[in-house]
N, C-alpha and C positions, 0 to 999 in steps of 0.2 A: 334657784334654791333647791337643795338636795337634802335628804334625810337618810339616816341609817340606824339600824337597831340590831344589836347582837346580844346573844346570851350564851353563857358557858356554865357547865356544871361538872362537878368532880365526884365520882363514886368509885367504889372498888369493884372487883370481879363478882362479888356475890350480890351486887346490886345495892349494897348499903353504903351510906356515906362513911368515909374513914373517920374513926374516932367518934362515931355517932353524931357527928356534927355535919350539917349540910355545908357544901362549899359551892357557891355559884357567883357569877359575875354578870352584870347587865351593863351594856354600854349603849348609850343613846347619843347620837350625833346630829347636828344640824349645821349645814353650811348655808350661809346667806351672803350673796355677793352685794356689796354696797359700793358705791351709791346707786340708788335706783332712779335718780332724778335726771335733771338736765346736764349734770356734770359729765356723765358718760357720753352723752351726745356731743358735748363740747370737746371731749377728748377725741372722739371719732372725727369730728370736724377738723381739729388741729392736725391729726394724722393725715387726713385727706389733703389738707393744705400743704403739708410738708411734702407729700408725695407729688403733688402738682408742681410745687417749686422745683423739686428735683428733676422732674420730667422736662420742665421748661429750661432748666440749666443744661440738660443733655441735648435738647433740641437746639439751643443757642450754640453749644459747642460744635454740634454737627454742622450747623449752618456756617459757622466760621471756618470749619475745616473744608467744606465744599467750596466756599467762596475763595479760599486760598488756593485750592486745587484748580478751580476754573481760571483764576488769574495766572497760575503757573502754566497751565496748558495754553492759554492765550499767548503768553510770552513765548512759549515754545513754537507756536504757529507763526508769530511775527518773525522770530529768529530764523525759522525754516524758510519763510518767504524771502527774507533778505539773502540767505545763503543761496537759494535757488536763483535769484536775480543775478547775483555775483557769478554763479556757476554758468549761467547762460552767456554772460559777457565773456567769461574766461574761455568757454568753448568756442565762441565766435572768433576771438582773437587767436586762439591756437589753430583753428582751421585756416584763418587768413595767413598765419605764419607758415603753415604747411604748404599752402598754395604759392606763397612767395618763394619758398625754398624750391618748390618744383619748377617755377619759372626760372629761378637762378640756375638750377641744374640744366635746364634746357638751353640757357644762354652760355653755359660752360663756366659760370663764375662760382659754383658751389660744388661740393662733393656729395656723394650719395649718403654718407653717414649723417650729414647735416639734414638731408631730406628725411631719412629714416627717423632720426631723433624728433624732428618737427611733426611727422605723422604720428609717432608714438605719443607725443605730448597732446596732439589733437584727440587721439582716441581716449587717453586718460582724462582729458577735460570733458569729453562727451560723457564718459562714465560717471564722473563727478557730478555733471549736470543731471543725469538721470537719477542718481542717488539723492541729490538735493530735491528733485521733484517728488520722488517717493517719500522722503522725509516730510515734505510739506503736506502731501496727501494724508500720510499717517497722522500728522499733528492735527489736521483739519477734522479727520474722522474721530480722533480721540476727544477733541473739544465738542464735536457734535454729539458724541455718545454721552459725554459727561453732562451736557446741558439738556439732553433729552431731544435735541433736534433730529437726531438720527431716527428715533422712533417715529416721529411725524413724517419724515421723508419716506420711510419704508412702509408707511400706512399700517402700523401694527397696533395702533391704539384701540 
């Protein structure tokens, strides 16, 4: 509740009222905020409930986003593991082929370009294997970071 009071008067330079008539105004004001009862508490409660519902909706959205991201990172890890397994077998076969070409060259049934090509393929397969292992390690660390496992492993809690 607030109140105000104001007064004004009008007079000339000689201190007399103009036209020998006094001129003044008085303003009185009173502001009263209604309702003063339980309805304002109900409005505050409704506002608090709306804020709580909005926060719960934000939390649910964030949980859904994180769940989706964990599932995506898990799938990346599974794919990287499969790629690494395939790359290991590919490197093993390329190395076996290079060894076979080397034996064929020793026997005189192959030419050096075949041996060089087989050795190059073995080196490329080994490089692909190392990249696949690195991708698997990166995917595992990304998933561990996302799920909080990395913090417990590093004892940073």
